[in-house]
C-alpha positions as semicolon CSV with decimal commas, in nm:
position;residue;x (nm);y (nm);z (nm)
1;M;1,211;4,236;3,533
2;L;0,918;4,502;3,551
3;L;1,172;4,753;3,383
4;A;1,265;4,474;3,163
5;L;0,941;4,383;3,085
6;S;0,835;4,735;3,059
7;C;1,087;4,835;2,822
8;L;1,088;4,536;2,557
9;A;0,683;4,500;2,533
10;P;0,642;4,763;2,273
11;V;0,927;4,592;2,038
12;L;0,758;4,246;2,082
13;V;0,419;4,375;2,040
14;L;0,560;4,511;1,642
15;R;0,812;4,308;1,586
16;D;0,779;4,063;1,271
17;F;0,913;3,716;1,268
18;S;1,202;3,676;1,083
19;P;1,242;3,458;0,787
20;A;1,550;3,221;0,904
21;N;1,414;3,075;1,201
22;E;1,109;3,175;1,338
23;L;0,893;3,148;1,066
24;R;1,017;2,805;1,004
25;Y;0,875;2,718;1,353
26;L;0,532;2,839;1,305
27;S;0,528;2,632;0,973
28;I;0,662;2,365;1,119
29;A;0,393;2,379;1,403
30;D;0,100;2,449;1,132
31;E;0,232;2,165;0,925
32;A;0,178;1,898;1,236
33;L;-0,149;2,020;1,362
34;A;-0,279;1,946;1,001
35;S;-0,103;1,598;0,989
36;G;-0,214;1,536;1,340
37;H;0,202;1,478;1,402
38;W;0,310;1,540;1,782
39;L;0,621;1,322;1,787
40;S;0,752;1,370;1,403
41;F;0,748;1,675;1,229
42;S;0,828;1,786;0,862
43;N;0,895;2,134;0,713
44;H;0,669;2,149;0,385
45;G;0,696;1,738;0,375
46;V;1,061;1,721;0,438
47;P;1,107;1,512;0,766
48;Y;1,255;1,769;0,992
49;A;1,431;1,578;1,307
50;D;1,653;1,869;1,374
51;K;1,447;1,974;1,722
52;P;1,242;1,822;2,018
53;P;0,906;1,857;2,025
54;L;0,845;2,005;2,325
55;Y;0,857;2,331;2,211
56;F;0,649;2,274;1,900
57;W;0,444;2,125;2,142
58;L;0,385;2,490;2,317
59;V;0,385;2,654;1,994
60;M;0,110;2,457;1,886
61;L;-0,080;2,487;2,178
62;C;-0,087;2,878;2,145
63;R;-0,178;2,826;1,773
64;L;-0,475;2,648;1,893
65;L;-0,596;2,882;2,161
66;L;-0,560;3,185;1,965
67;G;-0,628;3,046;1,623
68;K;-0,326;3,216;1,481
69;H;0,028;3,274;1,601
70;S;0,058;3,616;1,769
71;M;0,399;3,766;1,815
72;P;0,324;3,916;2,178
73;V;0,225;3,549;2,321
74;L;0,466;3,364;2,144
75;S;0,752;3,637;2,264
76;L;0,668;3,468;2,622
77;L;0,834;3,146;2,556
78;S;1,157;3,322;2,554
79;L;1,093;3,627;2,801
80;L;0,941;3,420;3,104
81;P;1,185;3,132;3,057
82;A;1,471;3,461;3,087
83;F;1,273;3,626;3,393
84;G;1,238;3,220;3,551
85;I;1,637;3,211;3,510
86;V;1,731;3,542;3,639
87;A;1,480;3,435;3,989
88;V;1,647;3,089;4,034
89;M;2,017;3,233;4,025
90;D;1,881;3,518;4,231
91;R;1,785;3,278;4,500
92;W;2,067;3,023;4,449
93;A;2,347;3,264;4,434
94;F;2,200;3,627;4,615
95;R;1,962;3,603;4,857
96;K;2,196;3,658;5,112
97;E;2,320;3,974;4,958
98;S;2,160;4,349;4,982
99;P;1,882;4,449;4,736
100;L;2,144;4,676;4,553
101;T;2,353;4,377;4,463
102;R;2,093;4,159;4,425
103;A;1,959;4,417;4,168
104;A;2,320;4,503;4,013
105;A;2,313;4,100;3,963
106;A;1,977;4,073;3,833
107;M;2,070;4,323;3,571
108;L;2,418;4,191;3,477
109;L;2,244;3,869;3,364
110;L;1,968;4,067;3,181
111;T;2,147;4,283;2,998
112;T;2,436;4,126;2,846
113;G;2,316;4,124;2,508
114;L;2,330;3,750;2,407
115;F;2,082;3,675;2,654
116;L;1,855;4,000;2,625
117;G;1,818;3,926;2,274
118;M;1,755;3,577;2,291
119;A;1,489;3,666;2,556
120;A;1,295;3,874;2,277
121;Y;1,342;3,572;1,985
122;V;1,049;3,322;1,890
123;R;1,266;3,029;1,988
124;M;1,367;2,731;2,213
125;D;1,756;2,818;2,309
126;M;1,548;3,000;2,657
127;L;1,333;2,762;2,760
128;M;1,602;2,478;2,749
129;V;1,852;2,706;2,936
130;L;1,595;2,765;3,218
131;F;1,568;2,348;3,264
132;I;1,949;2,349;3,302
133;V;1,969;2,613;3,527
134;L;1,673;2,406;3,745
135;A;1,821;2,128;3,681
136;L;2,177;2,204;3,863
137;Y;1,942;2,370;4,096
138;A;1,756;2,068;4,213
139;Y;2,111;1,920;4,227
140;W;2,230;2,183;4,463
141;E;1,919;2,136;4,682
142;G;1,966;1,760;4,679
143;K;1,647;1,691;4,500
144;C;1,770;1,401;4,256
145;A;1,437;1,331;4,121
146;L;1,409;1,686;4,036
147;F;1,742;1,703;3,902
148;G;1,643;1,417;3,643
149;L;1,294;1,542;3,587
150;F;1,465;1,854;3,487
151;T;1,727;1,725;3,264
152;L;1,442;1,537;3,021
153;L;1,261;1,876;2,968
154;A;1,619;1,998;2,874
155;L;1,653;1,770;2,654
156;L;1,277;1,791;2,521
157;S;1,347;2,142;2,445
158;K;1,621;2,165;2,207
159;G;1,851;1,855;2,224
160;P;2,185;1,682;2,315
161;V;2,348;1,995;2,539
162;G;2,024;1,987;2,756
163;L;2,092;1,641;2,844
164;L;2,473;1,606;2,857
165;L;2,521;1,974;3,038
166;P;2,408;1,955;3,354
167;P;2,490;1,586;3,468
168;L;2,861;1,680;3,280
169;A;2,899;1,999;3,510
170;V;2,807;1,775;3,814
171;V;3,041;1,496;3,742
172;V;3,306;1,775;3,712
173;Y;3,213;1,942;4,037
174;L;3,250;1,654;4,246
175;V;3,556;1,486;4,081
176;T;3,746;1,831;4,126
177;T;3,640;1,879;4,489
178;G;3,722;1,515;4,548
179;H;3,369;1,408;4,644
180;W;3,361;1,153;4,327
181;R;3,197;0,912;4,574
182;D;2,909;1,096;4,597
183;L;2,826;1,048;4,242
184;G;2,604;0,725;4,297
185;E;2,391;0,964;4,540
186;A;2,392;1,279;4,271
187;F;2,311;0,979;3,994
188;N;2,059;0,774;4,222
189;W;1,751;0,535;4,078
190;P;1,519;0,785;4,034
191;F;1,700;1,046;3,853
192;W;1,787;0,729;3,577
193;V;1,395;0,652;3,613
194;I;1,283;0,960;3,499
195;L;1,565;1,060;3,255
196;G;1,619;0,735;3,093
197;G;1,183;0,628;3,089
198;G;1,119;0,977;2,956
199;S;1,346;0,958;2,677
200;L;1,251;0,592;2,605
201;L;0,852;0,761;2,610
202;W;0,968;0,978;2,338
203;L;1,207;0,789;2,101
204;G;0,950;0,534;2,111
205;G;0,689;0,742;2,010
206;A;0,864;0,940;1,760
207;Y;0,907;0,591;1,591
208;L;0,607;0,505;1,582
209;E;0,475;0,832;1,435
210;G;0,779;0,872;1,222
211;G;0,909;0,543;1,153
212;A;1,243;0,397;1,162
213;E;1,424;0,688;0,941
214;Y;1,293;0,932;1,144
215;L;1,437;0,782;1,449
216;S;1,752;0,735;1,311
217;D;1,755;1,100;1,172
218;L;1,667;1,215;1,521
219;T;1,901;1,022;1,683
220;I;2,232;0,973;1,453
221;H;2,184;1,209;1,175
222;Q;2,118;1,526;1,420
223;T;2,306;1,466;1,698
224;V;2,610;1,223;1,608
225;G;2,635;1,406;1,262
226;R;2,634;1,707;1,414
227;A;2,881;1,637;1,706
228;V;3,112;1,444;1,519
229;R;3,142;1,584;1,126
230;S;2,869;1,905;1,132
231;F;2,709;1,967;0,802
232;H;2,546;2,309;0,954
233;H;2,815;2,572;1,110
234;Q;3,092;2,386;1,102
235;A;3,388;2,590;1,308
236;P;3,746;2,495;1,450
237;F;3,768;2,432;1,831
238;W;3,908;2,785;1,940
239;F;3,570;2,929;1,795
240;Y;3,416;3,015;2,126
241;L;3,757;3,133;2,247
242;A;3,701;3,449;1,985
243;V;3,289;3,453;2,034
244;I;3,241;3,442;2,386
245;W;3,380;3,826;2,425
246;G;3,089;3,956;2,178
247;A;2,823;3,704;2,357
248;A;2,891;3,839;2,717
249;A;2,903;4,208;2,609
250;P;2,867;4,479;2,739
251;W;3,003;4,307;3,068
252;C;3,266;4,079;2,916
253;L;3,521;4,280;3,051
254;L;3,392;4,186;3,399
255;T;3,257;3,829;3,381
256;V;3,524;3,662;3,150
257;P;3,790;3,737;3,302
258;A;3,657;3,661;3,673
259;V;3,658;3,263;3,552
260;G;4,019;3,309;3,503
261;V;3,994;3,487;3,843
262;S;3,847;3,213;4,014
263;L;4,028;2,903;3,821
264;S;4,372;3,075;3,906
265;R;4,305;3,001;4,316
266;L;4,183;2,676;4,277
267;G;4,398;2,503;4,480
268;Q;4,271;2,729;4,809
269;E;3,980;2,548;4,916
270;E;3,917;2,824;5,213
271;T;3,902;3,079;4,994
272;R;3,630;2,916;4,736
273;T;3,236;2,882;4,873
274;R;3,079;2,514;4,692
275;R;2,880;2,729;4,520
276;E;3,136;2,899;4,344
277;R;3,310;2,543;4,212
278;L;2,968;2,418;4,128
279;F;2,959;2,760;3,899
280;L;3,296;2,729;3,800
281;S;3,236;2,378;3,684
282;V;2,923;2,478;3,458
283;V;3,127;2,731;3,251
284;L;3,457;2,531;3,221
285;S;3,303;2,206;3,115
286;G;3,023;2,356;2,927
287;F;3,309;2,552;2,735
288;V;3,498;2,216;2,633
289;L;3,170;2,029;2,539
290;L;3,055;2,298;2,323
291;S;3,398;2,351;2,122
292;L;3,396;1,980;2,085
293;F;3,117;1,984;1,914
294;S;3,170;2,029;1,516
295;S;2,843;2,244;1,500
296;K;2,973;2,608;1,657
297;L;2,687;2,901;1,665
298;A;2,725;3,204;1,922
299;I;2,401;3,141;2,081
300;Y;2,490;2,794;2,163
301;L;2,674;2,974;2,416
302;L;2,355;3,096;2,589
303;P;2,323;2,791;2,850
304;L;2,702;2,986;2,995
305;L;2,535;3,294;3,030
306;P;2,334;3,296;3,370
307;F;2,688;3,137;3,570
308;L;2,907;3,419;3,452
309;P;2,787;3,716;3,615
310;A;2,715;3,511;3,874
311;L;3,078;3,375;3,921
312;F;3,146;3,723;3,908
313;V;2,988;3,821;4,184
314;L;3,110;3,543;4,369
315;V;3,473;3,629;4,329
316;E;3,414;4,002;4,375
317;K;3,264;3,951;4,724
318;R;3,554;3,688;4,764
319;R;3,817;3,910;4,647
320;G;3,747;4,264;4,689
321;W;3,665;4,537;4,452
322;R;4,001;4,513;4,298
323;P;4,160;4,735;4,027
324;W;4,117;4,603;3,740
325;M;3,755;4,508;3,772
326;R;3,743;4,920;3,806
327;V;3,895;4,951;3,497
328;C;3,733;4,712;3,316
329;L;3,378;4,872;3,410
330;G;3,551;5,206;3,335
331;I;3,629;5,091;2,983
332;T;3,288;4,957;2,915
333;A;3,110;5,269;3,090
334;L;3,385;5,509;2,811
335;L;3,254;5,261;2,531
336;F;2,909;5,360;2,635
337;A;2,944;5,726;2,644
338;L;3,124;5,654;2,289
339;L;2,842;5,481;2,166
340;G;2,576;5,736;2,300
341;A;2,757;6,046;2,132
342;A;2,819;5,834;1,842
343;A;2,402;5,851;1,829
344;V;2,365;6,176;1,858
345;A;2,575;6,268;1,570
346;A;2,476;6,029;1,347
347;Y;2,154;6,158;1,333
348;F;2,303;6,485;1,215
349;V;2,525;6,272;0,967
350;F;2,260;6,082;0,826
351;E;2,041;6,382;0,715
352;A;2,276;6,495;0,472
353;L;2,357;6,113;0,347
354;P;2,211;5,969;0,057
355;I;2,023;5,652;0,238
356;P;1,774;5,389;0,031
357;A;1,476;5,442;0,076
358;E;1,378;5,148;0,269
359;Y;1,670;5,256;0,541
360;G;1,529;5,558;0,569
361;F;1,423;5,476;0,957
362;A;1,780;5,565;1,026
363;R;1,714;5,927;0,956
364;T;1,498;5,921;1,315
365;P;1,525;6,176;1,548
366;L;1,470;5,929;1,820
367;L;1,856;5,891;1,812
368;I;1,880;6,235;1,970
369;P;1,726;6,080;2,303
370;A;1,853;5,751;2,276
371;G;2,224;5,852;2,251
372;L;2,158;6,126;2,557
373;I;2,036;5,796;2,768
374;L;2,305;5,652;2,699
375;L;2,551;5,905;2,734
376;A;2,395;5,999;3,106
377;G;2,387;5,634;3,197
378;A;2,778;5,622;3,099
379;I;2,879;5,936;3,326
380;L;2,685;5,766;3,614
381;A;2,898;5,496;3,602
382;L;3,213;5,644;3,509
383;L;3,068;5,854;3,888
384;G;3,004;5,569;4,053
385;L;3,312;5,340;4,009
386;K;3,467;5,453;4,331
387;N;3,225;5,270;4,492
388;G;3,186;4,926;4,361
389;W;3,000;4,763;4,049
390;Q;2,658;4,786;4,144
391;R;2,565;5,125;4,069
392;P;2,746;5,175;3,777
393;V;2,651;4,837;3,604
394;L;2,280;4,982;3,708
395;A;2,318;5,301;3,564
396;I;2,435;5,136;3,245
397;G;2,188;4,887;3,207
398;V;1,871;5,153;3,279
399;S;2,004;5,289;2,979
400;M;2,014;5,016;2,793
401;L;1,687;4,882;2,860
402;L;1,535;5,279;2,820
403;T;1,725;5,292;2,485
404;V;1,532;5,013;2,368
405;A;1,178;5,148;2,419
406;V;1,295;5,525;2,308
407;L;1,430;5,303;1,951
408;S;1,078;5,034;1,956
409;P;0,856;5,317;1,729
410;L;1,079;5,230;1,441
411;T;1,018;4,860;1,456
412;P;0,724;4,876;1,208
413;R;0,959;5,026;0,952
414;V;1,264;4,755;1,050
415;N;1,009;4,471;0,947
416;A;0,977;4,593;0,649
417;V;1,381;4,483;0,568
418;V;1,380;4,188;0,796
419;G;1,033;3,994;0,787
420;Y;0,771;3,891;0,514
421;R;0,430;4,026;0,673
422;Q;0,388;4,337;0,571
423;L;0,471;4,172;0,203
424;C;0,235;3,896;0,224
425;E;-0,023;4,132;0,359
426;D;0,037;4,369;0,038
427;I;-0,025;4,023;-0,138
428;L;-0,355;3,927;0,035
429;A;-0,477;4,258;-0,064
430;Q;-0,400;4,277;-0,425
431;A;-0,519;3,892;-0,510
432;P;-0,626;3,701;-0,262
433;G;-0,612;3,318;-0,291
434;R;-0,341;3,345;-0,601
435;E;-0,103;3,098;-0,665
436;V;0,263;3,302;-0,543
437;C;0,573;3,228;-0,713
438;T;0,903;3,405;-0,570
439;L;1,250;3,518;-0,732
440;G;1,534;3,567;-0,524
441;L;1,385;3,599;-0,221
442;Y;1,543;3,463;0,102
443;R;1,406;3,142;0,245
444;P;1,046;3,242;0,155
445;E;0,877;2,912;0,191
446;N;0,772;2,969;0,492
447;M;0,585;3,274;0,397
448;D;0,260;3,018;0,388
449;V;0,238;3,134;0,789
450;Y;0,049;3,423;0,666
451;L;-0,068;3,368;0,312
452;G;-0,268;3,005;0,460
453;H;-0,098;2,805;0,159
454;E;0,226;2,688;-0,002
455;I;0,418;2,896;-0,255
456;R;0,642;2,830;-0,536
457;I;0,991;2,856;-0,552
458;L;1,120;2,986;-0,912
459;D;1,465;2,856;-1,043
460;P;1,619;3,222;-1,156
461;A;1,795;3,002;-1,458
462;G;1,479;2,862;-1,528
463;V;1,289;3,154;-1,523
464;E;1,554;3,335;-1,788
465;A;1,610;3,027;-2,014
466;D;1,168;2,993;-2,031
467;P;0,984;3,251;-1,922
468;D;0,683;3,079;-2,011
469;S;0,791;2,801;-1,727
470;I;0,570;3,094;-1,492
471;P;0,195;2,924;-1,394
472;E;-0,010;3,117;-1,592
473;G;-0,244;3,371;-1,320
474;A;-0,008;3,306;-1,055
475;L;0,149;3,637;-0,902
476;V;0,538;3,656;-0,920
477;V;0,673;3,845;-0,631
478;L;1,049;3,960;-0,723
479;A;1,318;4,087;-0,457
480;V;1,468;4,413;-0,560
481;K;1,720;4,473;-0,283
482;Q;1,905;4,208;-0,507
483;D;2,178;4,277;-0,744
484;A;2,021;4,567;-0,939
485;A;2,167;4,423;-1,297
486;V;2,021;4,136;-1,169
487;S;1,698;4,251;-1,061
488;G;1,638;4,526;-1,361
489;R;1,702;4,160;-1,623
490;Y;1,446;3,971;-1,456
491;S;1,216;4,270;-1,440
492;G;1,207;4,281;-1,802
493;I;1,133;3,902;-1,844
494;L;0,839;3,964;-1,647
495;R;0,732;4,294;-1,813
496;D;0,772;4,125;-2,188
497;S;0,550;3,874;-2,074
498;G;0,265;4,106;-2,025
499;R;0,251;4,161;-1,632
500;T;0,261;4,432;-1,452
501;C;0,346;4,555;-1,130
502;S;0,324;4,714;-0,812
503;V;0,561;4,791;-0,502
504;S;0,559;4,651;-0,172
505;S;0,784;4,688;0,110
506;E;0,915;5,017;0,096
507;G;1,033;4,932;-0,249
508;L;1,195;4,664;-0,136
509;Y;0,989;4,418;-0,371
510;Q;0,776;4,393;-0,678
511;I;0,438;4,182;-0,712
512;W;0,403;4,134;-1,092
513;H;0,084;4,041;-1,175
């Protein structure tokens, strides 16, 4: 965890907020603070019942304490829960193992691609996963009150999955192990009092603050609607059968087949520990639950990822270091060797290619040390395959984290392409306090987080039909990275209206005065 923190820290300090979700969450928190709302939220005046309040409370608290939104601080709301998950899984599944096995098991989880990415992303998913893991661990330890409390916190972090997954996994575990009579003990009155009482307090407060329409949106539209007939991210039932391989990469060839190996010996009670059966119940019940929901995204698999490496380690301990494991880990190491060699070669290729200015960071000489680190990790992994999975996993995992650290100086240049901080800084430097209109930008409405005031999104067809519809005295920000002919036509309209232009963010945007 210290290694991961050291390697991720430069990115967390230098990274910009993404327009898609991160800026929106910050804008919602600002709006809630301005309106004095703590249970019913809105985004630019439109009710936002998509997410429960816990994460927004933490964002609002950070805003109040710091006076601004800080990427390094807000990133800790994902990074610290990720480390908490690693610590709980280590204590739960591996505390009797050797230090080498415990370190390698932690590395398996920390460097699973989706898990590592979300550990550095300003979003509530990792917080929910922490509470799901804590809820199941509390059940395992026989602490039913904490089981209810952590399930409630998982619900308040992101919604229905946090509420449904821990109880469902426990039910599946008890029924499949023939201990269904223990259901009453697992779900006793402290569990229901805490979970039910906390939920009623939240929903009652949301009703008092936001009204019946907001409560309906929160409980019906955003939950039942997403589960039965989604209005966003609709995908077929088999979606996760394909996506799981990418979500669990680069260790998917080890961890995903381990689920099948554990399941294939389901009838042999004497060969499987209770812990393995519970982890298997979590993965399978969670997979089916998520597949039944109409709304599907790869990130929704995040609650299952802590249990995949743990399940593999338990299967390997029970069955030994099998040839298929050696082959799968060898394939992974070979792919990293190819990736490292490709990164070194890419530097020389990019030097000879005409790359657009905004993507000029691809020519960085940092590709050479990054590629060599990946190549060295892959070679060490291949050399250690005979003696088990631990050292190869550590070699590849360390090389991944070091590569992130080596490439982190590129973060400010990447920000210009993926974020709006630099653009907004240019706007404030050139004309502070002026009204800002945008044309052709991707989800620009939450730029108010940087600008401190609302912006106006222009309709391209309206501007083309009537250039005088642009408010007088307003700045107009035009996205040049869209279709060249389209942006050229709008540039001509703005120029003909007597405006002057300056460029921003590596030439990606034009600011018309």
